[in-house]
C-alpha positions in Angstrom: -12.6 -11.4 -7.6 -9.5 -11.6 -9.3 -8.3 -10.0 -12.7 -7.4 -12.1 -15.5 -6.3 -10.7 -18.8 -7.1 -12.4 -22.1 -6.0 -11.6 -25.6 -8.2 -11.5 -28.5 -6.6 -11.9 -32.1 -8.6 -9.4 -33.5 -9.2 -6.6 -31.1 -6.6 -7.6 -28.6 -6.0 -7.5 -25.1 -9.0 -7.4 -22.4 -9.5 -7.8 -18.5 -12.3 -9.8 -17.1 -13.0 -9.9 -13.3 -14.0 -13.9 -12.3 -13.8 -15.9 -9.0 -10.3 -17.1 -8.2 -9.8 -19.9 -9.7 -12.6 -19.9 -12.4 -10.8 -18.5 -14.8 -10.8 -20.6 -18.3 -8.2 -21.0 -21.3 -10.1 -19.5 -23.5 -12.7 -16.6 -23.3 -15.3 -15.0 -25.6 -14.1 -11.5 -26.7 -16.5 -8.8 -25.5 -16.3 -6.9 -28.6 -16.0 -9.6 -31.4 -17.3 -12.4 -29.7 -14.1 -14.7 -31.1 -12.2 -16.6 -29.3 -9.6 -15.1 -26.8 -6.9 -17.0 -24.9 -5.7 -16.6 -21.3 -2.3 -14.1 -20.9 -0.3 -14.7 -17.9 1.2 -11.8 -16.8 3.0 -10.6 -13.7 0.5 -9.5 -10.4 0.3 -5.7 -10.1 2.2 -5.7 -6.7 3.2 -1.9 -5.6 7.1 -1.5 -3.8 7.0 0.3 -1.0 9.8 2.8 -0.5 13.1 2.0 1.9 12.1 3.8 4.9 8.0 2.5 4.9 9.2 -0.8 4.7 12.1 -0.4 7.7 8.9 0.8 9.6 7.3 -2.2 8.9 9.7 -4.3 10.1 10.5 -2.2 13.5 6.4 -2.6 14.0 6.3 -6.4 13.6 9.6 -6.9 15.8 7.9 -4.9 18.4 4.8 -6.5 18.1 6.6 -10.3 18.9 9.2 -8.9 21.3 8.4 -5.3 22.9 10.7 -3.4 25.1 10.8 -4.1 28.5 11.7 -1.0 30.7 12.6 -1.3 34.7 11.7 2.2 35.4 9.9 5.0 34.3 11.7 7.5 32.1 12.5 11.4 33.5 10.1 13.8 32.3 12.0 16.1 30.5 10.5 19.1 29.0 11.3 21.7 26.2 12.1 24.9 27.0 9.5 27.6 26.8 9.6 30.3 24.8 7.3 33.1 25.0 5.3 33.3 22.1 6.5 36.1 19.4 3.7 38.2 19.7 3.8 39.0 23.9 7.4 41.0 22.6 4.8 43.2 20.7 2.8 43.9 23.7 3.2 47.1 25.4 5.5 47.5 28.5 4.6 49.0 31.5 
C-alpha cells in the first residue's frame, strides 16, 4: 500500500492509501465529495547520521570481502581491579 496525496479546492489536502500504481489522477474528497486532483510531492525519506551511514557501509564491505586472518590473535586481558566494596571489609 502506498500513500497518495490529493488536493480538494474546498477542503484542502488529504491522503489516500491505495495499492501501488492504482492511484487515479482525480479522487473524490472524503469530506465534501468534490473532485480533488492528485498532488505529486517528494517521498517521505528519513536521513541517517554520518556515523550510522558509515557503519552500514562497513557492514556491507565486510559482507562482500570479510577480513581474513592467518593466526589466532593473542588473548589480552584487562587488569583486574578489586571491587570497591572489598576495601571497606575488615582486614585480619
